[in-house]
N, C-alpha and C positions, 0 to 999 in steps of 0.2 A: 310360609306350611301353616295350614288349619290347625288348631288348638286343640284337642278335643274338651276341653275345660272352657273353654270360652263360645262367651253367647253376645253375637251383635245383635240391634237393632236394624232392621233392612235398611234402614236411611243410615245410617251408618255403612254398614258393610255395603253397600253401592258408592256412598263417597271416595271408602278409600278403595275399591276394585275400578273406580275411573279416572283416581289421580283430584278426588275432591279436596275441599278446605276441611279438617277436624279437627277441633279441640278438644282433648280430655279436660275432665272435671273431677275432682277429689268428692269423695263422699262422707270423711270424716267430720268434716264443715256441718255437714247435715245431722250428721248423728251425734256428734261431741263438740260442736263448733259452737252451737246455738242453741235456744231454747225453742220447742214448737209454739206457734206455725211459723216464726219470722224462718227457721232455717227451711224451708219447704217454699215458703213463698220467693226467699233468697235466693233458693235453687232454679226455682221456675225463672226468675229473671234474667238471672245470670245465664241459663239456657238461651231464651227472648234475645237477651246483648250479641251472644256467638251469632245466632242468626240473622239479627242485623246486619251484620258484617257481612252476611255472605256464607258464612261456613257451618256446619253441622254439628251441635255439642256431642259430648259421648261422653253422659256421667257416667265416670266407673265406680263397681262396687261387687259385692261377693253375694250373690244372690239365690239361697237353696241348693247352697255348696258350688255353686259356679261363676266364674270369674264375669264382666258385666261389662261390655263398654256400647253403652247408651241402655237409659231406663224410661219407661213411661211416665208417663204425671203419678197413675197409680203408686210404682215402685216407687219415687221418690216419695210421697206422699207414706207410706208403711214404713220406709228407712227414717223418715221424720217425724213419725209417733214414736218408733220402737225409741230412737232415740241413745241414751248412753247403755240400753238393754241389748244393743247390739254391740257385736266385738270389733275392737279398734285393732283394724289389718295389717300390718306392717309386712315387712319380709317374710319373719321365722315364721309367721301367723299361717300363710297362704293355703299349705299343705295341711294344715292340721282342719283348717276351715273348710276346706272344700271336701276332706275325707268324711266331716261329719256333718256335712251339710247345712253349713250355718249361714247364718247371714250378716255380716259384715261391714263397715266404713271403711274404707280403705286411706289410708294414709298418704302423703307424696310420695313419702317409698314406692310403698303397693301399687300407687296410683302408677308411676314410671312403670314400673314392670310390666303391668296389663297393657298402658297404654305400648311401651317396646312389642308385646307378643301380638297386640292387634294391628300392629304398623301405624301409631298416629305419635307423628313427632312434636307436637306442639303443646303444651299442659297450661291451665290456668288455675292456680290456687291463691289463696290470702298471702299467707307470708312461710316460709321453708323451715323448718327445723335446724337446731343449732346443737353447741357446745352448751350446754347447763348453766348459769351463775354457781360459781361452787365445783364445779366439774374437775376443779384438783386434787378434792378427798372425794367425791361420788363417784367419778369416770361416767358422770349423766351426759350422752353424747348423742345426739338422734341418730336412728338411722338412715333419713334423707340424704346428711352426706357422702356417705359411703354408696347410698345409689344414686348420687349427682356423680360420683367421681366413676360407677360403672356402667352409669343407663344412659343409651342416645337417647335422650328426651331432652326438647327448651323447657322450662319451667320458668312461666312469667309468675311473677311473684310483686310483692308491695314490700319487698327485700326480706332480712331475718327477724324474726318477731321478737319486738323489744322486752321480750320476759328473760331474754337470753342474754349470751354473753358473746354480743357482735364482733366484738375485736378476736375471740378466741375463735369463732366461727369462721369469720373469714381466713385466719391465719390455716386453718385445717383443708378449707378448699383449694387455698393455693399452694398449699401442702400435694394436695392429689390434681392437682392440673387443671381445676374449673373454675373456668371464665365467668368472674361476673361482671354484667354489662350493665352502667345505667341508661334508660330510657328516655332520651333527654336530657338528662341529670351525669354530672359527674363525680357527686355526693352519694352515696348509697342511703335509698331512703331508711325510717325506721320503723316500716308498719303502719302505726298509727298517726304517725309525721312524716312529711317530707324530705326531712334532714336529718344527718346523726354525725359524729365525729369524722365519720370514714370515709373515703373516698373509693371509688369502684376500678376497674380492669379498664376499662375503655369506656367514653358514652358514645350512644350509637342512639342516631335522633328518627329512623325511618326504620318499617317493619321490612321494607327492602332491605335496607341492610343487615338487617337480624339473618334474616332468610337467605341473603349470599355469607355471609357466614358459619351458617349450619351448614349449607351447602360445601363449603369451603373445610370445616373441620371433618367432615363426612371424607371428603375425597383425598385429605391429608391421612385415612384412618385412625385421626387422633382418640377416637371412642369417647364414651363420657357423656354428661350431660350439661349444659351452659345454665345460668341464671342473669335472666331478664330483670331486672331493679325498677318496676315502673313504680315511680312517686304515688301516692294518695290523692287525690282529684284536691285543690289549696281550700276551697269550701268546704272538705271532710275531715281535715287535719284536723286534731287534737292539739292542744298546748304542750307543750313539752313537757314544764312542769307540774299541771296534775299527771298527768300519763306516768309519769315518773314516779309520784307519790303513792299513787294507785297500785304501779307496781309493787314497789317496798311493801307496802303493808299484805297487798297476796302474798308477796314470797316469805315473810313473817312469818303467817298463818300457815301455811301451805308446811315450815318446817317446822312449826310447833303442834303441827299434828299430823307431823310423821308419814306425808304425802310423798311417793318416790317415783320414778320410773315414769311408765307410761301414761299414769293418771295424773300425773303433776300439770301437764298444759292445759287439758281440759279442765282442771279446776285454778288454774292462775287465770285462764281466758273468764270462767265463769262467774269468778271474784271479780275480777275489773270491772265488769259488766251493771255487778250490784254495786260495786263502791262508787262506778263513776255516773249512775244515774240511768244507764243505756247510752250516755254519750258514746262509749267504745265499740259498742255494738252497732250505733247506727256508721262510726267509721269504719269498722269492718265488711258494713253490704257496700258500702261506694268505695273500697279498695279492691274488694273481691270483683264488686260487675266493673269496674274501670281496668284489672288485669285481663278479663274476660274479653273488652271490648279489643285491647291492645294484642293478646293471644290469639284474636279470630282474623287481625287483619296479616297477623305473621303466615300464619298458616294459610290465608288465601293468595300471599307473597310466592308461600313454600310453593302453590299447586300452579300459581299461575306459570312458573319455571320448568 
């Protein structure tokens, strides 16, 4: 059913109406994930990667109090220039930002919600949120995880952000019945690196098989989403010792400065870029683009069924 709060671009609307392939893309990577102009350049490159695979990109955001599925290049540039002045929008924020006519970048959770409203079943991002380190005392757990448990959108990512407690995040996903699939791997990638000490629930080696599993999950009425963990390209993968040291330093600084809640992840990612001399930014761009390609292949396989 049409939603009065949602606006789609003509090409996204046409693709959805005709059963074409559409890939949702999040926008907090534009507003809070990278500095300008890298954020805009990456967003446009990711959209081009999706198109190159025969799918239509739908960058998700809130603009002028409207949910958006698909943005113009000028709107992407506006988000990029606003940066962290834009609202970081998750599930709890959506009605308030709409009511106040705000502009915001959507997190994984909010992007899943808008995707589901629009009828988009495949979404590409960098990495999903999860259980933060030290959550035993802080109870800091990303809303992304509960959204994966309740919203039927498949999320292609480079695994769980390595600033988080990956083991506890996997336990949370298992408890809520969210499958974690390794795309061409039996080992969970760790965002900046291709490997981690953790395995996946199932290895799947083709977009067609992922598409088939999405269909089976729906036919069984299982609900909720699925994580497709796609390793960062080999030539972009960082040395684990280097990135681990940067993460530990950034975590210590965040603790010393009392940074908590939804400000934590942007702070950590920003500091890691500074500590690694932009090496992590280069890796982040490579993995996001790689995920967009795989997501577009899955969406194309879905549209062909």
